[in-house]
TORGU-366659 format. One line per field, with one value per residue (C-alpha): residue in three letters; chain; x, y, z. Coordinates in Angstrom, 1 decimal. Example, Ala and Ser with C-alpha at 12.3 -4.5 7.8 and 13.67 -1.06 7.14 Angstrom:
2
r	(ALA:SER) .
c	(A:A) .
x	(12.3:13.7) .
y	(-4.5:-1.1) .
z	(7.8:7.1) .
This chain:
423
r	(MET:GLN:LYS:GLU:ASN:ASN:THR:ALA:VAL:PRO:SER:ALA:THR:THR:ALA:ARG:ASN:ARG:HIS:ARG:LYS:ARG:SER:ASN:GLU:VAL:VAL:PRO:GLU:PRO:SER:LYS:ALA:ASN:GLY:GLY:ASN:LEU:LEU:VAL:ASP:ASP:ARG:ASN:LYS:TYR:LYS:SER:MET:TRP:ILE:ARG:THR:TYR:SER:THR:VAL:TRP:MET:ILE:GLY:GLY:PHE:ALA:LEU:THR:VAL:TYR:MET:GLY:HIS:LEU:TYR:ILE:THR:ALA:MET:VAL:VAL:VAL:ILE:GLN:ILE:PHE:MET:ALA:LYS:GLU:LEU:PHE:ASN:LEU:LEU:ARG:LYS:ALA:HIS:GLU:ASP:SER:HIS:LEU:PRO:GLY:PHE:ARG:LEU:LEU:ASN:TRP:HIS:PHE:PHE:PHE:THR:ALA:MET:LEU:PHE:VAL:TYR:GLY:ARG:LEU:LEU:SER:GLN:PRO:LEU:VAL:ASN:THR:VAL:THR:SER:ASP:LYS:PHE:LEU:TYR:GLN:PHE:VAL:GLY:SER:LEU:VAL:LYS:TYR:GLN:MET:ALA:ILE:CYS:TYR:PHE:LEU:TYR:ILE:ALA:GLY:PHE:MET:TRP:PHE:ILE:LEU:THR:LEU:LYS:LYS:LYS:MET:TYR:LYS:TYR:GLN:PHE:GLY:GLN:TYR:ALA:TRP:THR:HIS:MET:ILE:LEU:ILE:VAL:VAL:PHE:THR:GLN:SER:SER:PHE:THR:VAL:ALA:ASN:ILE:PHE:GLU:GLY:ILE:PHE:TRP:PHE:LEU:LEU:PRO:ALA:SER:LEU:ILE:VAL:ILE:ASN:ASP:ILE:PHE:ALA:TYR:ILE:PHE:GLY:PHE:PHE:PHE:GLY:ARG:THR:PRO:LEU:ILE:LYS:LEU:SER:PRO:LYS:LYS:THR:TRP:GLU:GLY:PHE:ILE:GLY:ALA:SER:VAL:THR:THR:ILE:ILE:SER:ALA:PHE:MET:LEU:ALA:ASN:ILE:LEU:GLY:ARG:PHE:GLN:TRP:LEU:THR:CYS:PRO:ARG:LYS:ASP:LEU:SER:THR:GLY:TRP:LEU:GLN:CYS:ASP:PRO:GLY:PRO:LEU:PHE:LYS:PRO:GLU:HIS:TYR:THR:LEU:LEU:GLY:TRP:VAL:PRO:HIS:TRP:PHE:PRO:TRP:LYS:GLU:ILE:SER:ILE:LEU:PRO:VAL:GLN:TRP:HIS:ALA:ILE:CYS:PHE:GLY:LEU:PHE:ALA:SER:ILE:ILE:ALA:PRO:PHE:GLY:GLY:PHE:PHE:ALA:SER:GLY:PHE:LYS:ARG:ALA:PHE:LYS:ILE:LYS:ASP:PHE:GLY:ASP:SER:ILE:PRO:GLY:HIS:GLY:GLY:ILE:THR:ASP:ARG:MET:ASP:CYS:GLN:MET:VAL:MET:ALA:VAL:PHE:ALA:TYR:ILE:TYR:HIS:GLN:SER:PHE:VAL:VAL:ARG:GLU:GLY:ILE:SER:VAL:GLU:MET:ILE:LEU:ASP:GLN:ILE:LEU:THR:ASN:LEU:THR:PHE:GLU:GLU:GLN:GLN:THR:LEU:PHE:MET:LYS:LEU:GLY:GLN:ILE:LEU:GLN:GLU:ARG:LEU:GLY:HIS:SER) .
c	(A:A:A:A:A:A:A:A:A:A:A:A:A:A:A:A:A:A:A:A:A:A:A:A:A:A:A:A:A:A:A:A:A:A:A:A:A:A:A:A:A:A:A:A:A:A:A:A:A:A:A:A:A:A:A:A:A:A:A:A:A:A:A:A:A:A:A:A:A:A:A:A:A:A:A:A:A:A:A:A:A:A:A:A:A:A:A:A:A:A:A:A:A:A:A:A:A:A:A:A:A:A:A:A:A:A:A:A:A:A:A:A:A:A:A:A:A:A:A:A:A:A:A:A:A:A:A:A:A:A:A:A:A:A:A:A:A:A:A:A:A:A:A:A:A:A:A:A:A:A:A:A:A:A:A:A:A:A:A:A:A:A:A:A:A:A:A:A:A:A:A:A:A:A:A:A:A:A:A:A:A:A:A:A:A:A:A:A:A:A:A:A:A:A:A:A:A:A:A:A:A:A:A:A:A:A:A:A:A:A:A:A:A:A:A:A:A:A:A:A:A:A:A:A:A:A:A:A:A:A:A:A:A:A:A:A:A:A:A:A:A:A:A:A:A:A:A:A:A:A:A:A:A:A:A:A:A:A:A:A:A:A:A:A:A:A:A:A:A:A:A:A:A:A:A:A:A:A:A:A:A:A:A:A:A:A:A:A:A:A:A:A:A:A:A:A:A:A:A:A:A:A:A:A:A:A:A:A:A:A:A:A:A:A:A:A:A:A:A:A:A:A:A:A:A:A:A:A:A:A:A:A:A:A:A:A:A:A:A:A:A:A:A:A:A:A:A:A:A:A:A:A:A:A:A:A:A:A:A:A:A:A:A:A:A:A:A:A:A:A:A:A:A:A:A:A:A:A:A:A:A:A:A:A:A:A:A:A:A:A:A:A:A:A:A:A:A:A:A:A:A:A:A:A:A:A:A:A:A:A:A:A:A:A:A:A:A:A:A:A:A:A:A) .
x	(169.5:172.4:171.1:167.6:169.0:171.0:168.0:165.9:168.3:168.0:164.3:164.1:166.4:164.2:161.1:162.7:163.8:160.3:158.8:161.4:160.5:156.8:157.4:159.2:156.5:154.2:150.6:148.5:145.8:142.3:141.7:144.6:143.9:142.6:143.1:142.1:144.6:142.3:140.8:137.3:137.9:139.7:137.5:139.4:139.3:137.0:139.2:142.4:140.5:139.7:143.2:144.6:142.1:142.9:146.6:146.0:144.0:146.8:149.4:147.4:146.7:150.4:151.5:149.0:150.2:153.8:153.1:151.2:154.3:156.5:159.6:162.0:159.6:158.8:162.6:162.9:160.1:162.0:165.1:163.2:161.7:165.2:166.4:163.5:164.0:167.7:167.0:164.5:166.9:169.9:168.0:167.0:170.3:171.4:172.5:172.6:175.2:177.7:177.1:177.9:181.4:181.7:181.3:180.7:180.0:176.5:177.9:180.0:176.8:175.4:178.8:178.4:174.7:175.3:178.4:176.1:173.5:176.1:177.2:173.7:172.1:175.3:175.1:171.3:171.0:174.3:172.8:169.7:172.1:174.3:171.2:170.1:173.3:174.2:173.3:176.0:179.6:181.2:178.5:178.6:182.4:182.1:179.3:181.1:184.2:182.0:180.3:183.7:185.3:182.1:183.1:186.6:185.1:182.7:185.4:187.7:184.8:184.1:187.8:187.8:184.9:186.6:189.7:187.5:185.9:189.3:190.6:187.6:187.8:188.0:188.9:185.9:183.7:185.0:182.0:179.5:181.4:181.9:178.2:177.2:179.5:178.0:174.4:175.1:176.2:173.2:170.9:172.6:172.1:168.4:167.6:169.5:168.8:165.1:165.4:167.8:165.2:162.4:164.2:165.0:161.3:160.4:162.6:161.3:157.9:155.9:153.5:156.1:156.5:152.9:151.1:153.2:153.2:149.4:148.8:150.7:148.6:145.4:146.3:147.2:143.9:141.7:143.6:142.8:139.1:138.4:140.3:138.5:135.0:135.4:138.8:138.5:141.3:144.8:147.2:150.7:152.0:154.5:151.6:148.8:146.3:146.7:143.9:143.2:140.0:141.9:144.6:142.2:139.9:142.8:144.3:141.1:140.6:144.2:144.3:141.0:142.3:145.6:143.7:141.4:144.0:146.4:143.7:143.3:146.9:148.0:146.0:148.0:151.2:152.9:152.7:153.9:156.7:160.2:162.2:165.6:166.7:166.1:163.7:160.2:158.0:155.2:156.1:154.8:155.9:154.8:153.2:154.3:152.3:151.7:149.7:147.7:144.1:143.0:139.2:137.5:133.9:131.6:128.9:127.9:129.4:126.9:123.0:121.4:120.4:124.0:124.9:128.6:129.1:132.9:135.6:138.9:141.9:145.5:148.1:149.8:146.8:147.9:151.3:149.4:147.7:151.2:151.9:148.6:149.5:152.9:151.6:148.9:150.7:154.5:154.9:153.1:156.0:158.0:155.6:155.9:159.7:159.4:157.1:159.5:162.3:160.4:159.6:163.3:164.0:160.8:159.4:155.9:156.8:160.0:158.9:155.9:156.0:152.7:149.8:148.1:150.7:154.0:157.1:158.1:159.8:156.5:154.9:157.8:158.4:156.2:157.1:160.7:160.0:157.6:159.9:162.6:160.1:158.7:162.1:163.2:159.9:160.0:163.5:162.9:159.4:158.6:161.7:162.3:165.6:168.1:170.0:168.1:169.2:168.6:170.9:173.7:173.2:173.3:176.6:178.1:177.0:178.2:181.6:182.9:184.3:182.8:185.7:185.4:181.7:182.5:185.0:182.4:179.8:182.2:183.2:179.6:178.7:181.4:180.3:176.7:177.7:179.8:176.9:174.5:177.0:177.3:173.6) .
y	(276.5:275.0:276.6:275.2:271.7:272.0:273.0:270.2:267.5:268.3:268.7:265.2:263.8:265.4:264.0:260.5:260.9:261.9:259.0:256.7:258.1:257.6:254.0:253.2:254.6:252.0:252.9:251.9:249.4:250.6:247.3:247.9:251.6:252.6:249.2:247.0:244.4:243.7:240.2:241.6:242.9:239.8:238.0:234.7:234.9:231.9:229.6:230.7:230.3:226.7:225.9:227.6:225.8:222.4:222.9:224.3:221.2:218.9:220.9:221.0:217.3:216.5:218.8:217.3:213.8:214.8:216.5:213.4:211.2:213.2:215.3:213.5:213.6:217.2:217.9:215.9:218.0:221.2:219.8:219.0:222.5:224.0:222.1:223.3:226.9:226.8:225.4:228.1:230.9:229.4:229.5:233.1:234.5:231.6:232.4:229.5:231.0:231.7:228.4:226.6:228.0:227.0:223.2:222.1:225.6:224.6:221.7:224.2:225.9:222.7:221.9:225.1:224.3:220.8:222.0:224.7:222.0:219.8:222.7:223.9:220.5:219.2:221.9:221.5:217.8:216.8:216.5:214.5:212.2:211.7:210.9:208.4:206.2:206.4:202.7:201.6:202.4:202.1:204.3:206.7:207.2:207.4:210.0:211.9:212.2:213.4:216.0:217.2:217.7:218.6:222.3:221.5:219.1:221.8:224.4:222.3:221.4:225.1:225.9:223.1:224.8:228.2:226.8:225.1:228.5:230.2:227.5:227.7:231.5:232.3:235.5:237.6:235.6:237.1:239.4:236.6:234.2:236.5:237.6:233.9:233.4:236.3:235.2:231.6:232.9:235.2:232.2:230.2:233.0:233.4:229.7:228.3:231.1:230.5:226.7:226.5:228.3:226.1:222.9:224.3:225.0:221.5:219.9:222.3:220.7:220.4:222.9:225.7:224.8:224.0:227.0:229.7:227.8:227.3:231.0:232.0:229.6:230.9:234.5:233.8:232.0:234.6:237.5:235.9:235.2:238.7:240.3:238.0:239.1:242.5:243.9:247.4:249.5:248.7:248.1:248.4:249.1:246.2:243.8:245.2:242.5:243.0:245.1:246.7:244.7:241.5:242.6:243.7:240.7:238.3:240.0:239.6:236.0:235.1:236.6:234.8:231.5:231.8:231.9:229.0:226.9:227.1:225.6:222.7:221.9:222.5:219.5:216.9:215.8:214.5:218.1:219.9:217.6:218.5:215.8:215.0:212.3:211.1:208.3:208.3:207.1:209.1:211.3:211.4:214.2:216.7:219.3:222.1:225.0:226.6:223.7:223.0:224.5:227.3:227.6:230.9:231.4:233.5:234.2:237.9:238.3:236.3:236.0:233.1:231.3:231.0:227.3:227.7:229.0:228.6:228.4:226.6:228.5:227.3:230.0:229.4:230.9:234.4:233.8:232.7:236.1:237.6:235.0:235.9:239.7:239.1:236.6:239.1:242.4:241.9:238.6:239.8:242.2:239.1:238.6:242.3:241.9:238.9:240.9:243.7:241.2:239.6:242.9:243.8:240.7:241.1:237.7:236.7:233.8:232.1:228.9:226.9:223.8:224.6:225.3:228.5:229.5:229.6:228.1:226.8:230.1:232.0:230.0:230.4:234.1:234.9:231.6:232.6:235.7:233.9:231.0:233.4:235.3:232.1:230.9:234.2:234.7:231.1:231.6:235.1:234.8:231.1:229.1:229.2:230.6:228.7:225.4:222.2:218.6:217.9:220.7:219.4:215.8:217.1:218.8:215.7:213.4:215.8:217.0:214.2:210.8:207.6:207.1:210.7:210.1:207.0:209.1:211.8:209.2:207.7:211.1:212.3:209.0:209.6:213.2:212.1:209.3:211.8:214.2:211.5:210.3:213.8:214.2) .
z	(22.4:24.3:27.5:26.9:26.4:29.6:31.6:30.1:31.3:35.0:34.8:33.2:35.9:38.6:37.1:37.1:40.7:41.7:39.9:41.7:45.1:44.4:43.3:46.6:48.8:50.3:49.8:52.8:52.0:52.9:54.7:57.0:57.8:61.2:62.8:59.8:61.2:64.2:64.4:64.4:60.9:59.6:57.0:57.5:61.2:61.7:59.6:61.4:64.7:64.0:62.9:66.0:68.3:66.8:67.4:70.9:71.9:70.8:72.6:75.8:75.6:75.1:77.8:80.3:79.5:80.0:83.3:84.5:83.7:86.1:86.6:84.2:81.3:81.8:81.8:78.6:77.1:78.0:76.3:73.1:73.1:73.5:70.5:68.3:69.5:68.8:65.3:64.5:65.8:64.0:60.7:61.2:60.1:58.0:54.4:52.1:49.7:52.5:54.2:51.0:51.2:54.9:55.2:58.8:60.0:61.1:63.0:65.0:66.2:67.5:69.2:71.2:71.9:73.4:75.3:76.9:77.6:79.3:81.5:82.5:83.1:84.7:87.3:87.8:87.9:89.6:93.1:92.0:90.0:93.0:95.2:92.6:92.7:96.4:96.9:94.4:95.5:92.0:90.3:93.2:92.8:89.0:89.1:91.9:89.6:86.7:88.9:90.3:86.8:85.0:84.7:83.4:80.8:79.6:79.5:77.3:75.0:74.6:73.9:71.3:69.6:69.9:68.2:65.5:64.8:64.4:62.1:59.8:59.2:55.5:53.7:52.6:55.0:58.3:58.9:58.3:60.4:63.4:63.1:63.3:66.3:68.2:67.2:68.4:71.8:72.0:71.3:74.0:76.6:75.7:75.5:78.4:80.8:80.8:80.6:83.6:85.7:84.2:85.2:88.6:89.1:88.1:90.7:93.4:92.7:89.5:91.0:90.6:86.9:86.1:87.6:85.9:82.5:82.7:83.5:80.4:78.3:79.9:79.3:75.7:75.0:76.6:75.1:71.7:72.6:74.0:71.1:68.6:69.7:71.3:70.2:68.8:70.4:69.2:72.2:70.7:67.3:67.4:67.5:65.4:66.3:70.1:71.6:74.9:75.2:74.8:77.2:80.0:79.6:79.7:82.7:84.8:83.7:84.4:87.9:88.8:87.3:89.2:92.5:91.6:89.9:92.8:95.1:92.7:92.0:95.6:96.8:95.0:96.7:93.6:92.2:95.4:96.6:95.5:93.6:95.1:92.7:89.1:89.9:88.2:91.1:92.6:95.5:99.1:101.5:104.1:101.9:104.2:105.5:102.1:101.0:104.2:103.9:106.1:106.8:106.9:108.2:105.9:108.6:108.4:105.0:102.9:103.0:105.0:101.8:100.5:100.5:101.8:105.3:105.2:102.5:102.4:101.1:100.7:101.7:98.4:96.6:97.8:96.1:93.0:92.7:92.3:89.6:87.9:88.0:86.4:83.8:82.6:82.9:82.6:80.7:77.6:77.0:76.1:73.3:72.3:72.3:70.0:67.7:67.4:66.8:64.0:62.5:62.5:60.4:58.3:59.2:60.3:62.5:63.8:62.2:61.0:63.2:64.9:62.6:63.4:66.0:64.0:65.5:68.9:69.7:69.0:71.9:74.3:74.2:77.3:79.0:79.1:81.0:83.3:84.1:85.4:87.5:89.0:90.1:91.6:93.4:94.8:96.1:97.5:99.0:99.4:100.4:104.1:105.2:107.2:107.0:106.9:107.5:103.8:102.7:105.0:103.7:100.1:100.7:102.4:99.6:96.9:98.3:100.4:99.3:100.5:103.0:104.2:104.8:106.9:108.9:109.5:110.5:113.1:114.5:114.7:116.5:119.1:119.7:120.2:122.6:124.6:124.8:125.9:128.5:130.0:130.1) .
């Protein structure tokens, strides 16, 4: 009898364990099996489409207005986007219970954020700022001092934040605090790396910012449209609603759009001219060989009834094809990375600030990858090598004091007079 009771207990325990295991298993829903997550199978897809379209129209309208207003306003828009992205990412690992025991800890995150902003934008905008105040001697000397000591100022601000962090460490909270410290620095790397390249592209000419950003938008829109109407074959498990039909359709559309859009944008000087200062006026400059049209005769290639006998192509359009290829094939992997990241943290979106789209970070995942590529491509394959007069003047205005510049002017004048005398 005792033996029977002993054998009954394990059997009951085993039955409970089996029941517990069965209860923890996730039973797949019939609607989600075999690609049920695809847009073509979504019953609410038309409602979500209209919400997404409404938000997209507002975003494109606001973006176009900002671009029309010029370089400084676009830079300001990038700063605002950065702040929203940082806020969404800071909140991702935030725990209300732990934060309640750490007053002022969130403020420390923003201290590091604005210190990084001062460092990055100080390095990027120092030369345009100096060029803006050259006419005023006092402002020029003041700005020159700020530029000279900008790195030291940022370093001591960071050290102050570092000491602040050490002084706020609390027992039983070490793991959470150090995790937040590492997470904050990761956010700064992700956010400011792409934004620094974005701002650099803006001041090289709005064209080099607008074309890559527009291609990402075009690729995203047409991937959604092709996937909405024709999507049947899942593309990647990280993003169940992404399909091969949407990916291929968007790729073809983006590459064609890149070639055509470059021809349109490249004909406006205020888009192609680089900005050397922080003024807001419209720009006039020599567009350079990339933006001067080349004419090709179509005789022998087209039938006699074809209305156009020659076409005009800007050389920059061939570069635009490379942008289109990257935007359609490589940049979407930024979105896949973000999808995997969200799955790791078991969230649908980074935020809810944009109806139908999620948060700001959800819209910037591919843009971050594209901005870095656009800058590297421009510096590697577009910018002409060698030293120009503008580069030398920039170095003189940045690194020499007003008195040293006067001395250089006098010596250069003497050297030129001597050469003219010998000739």
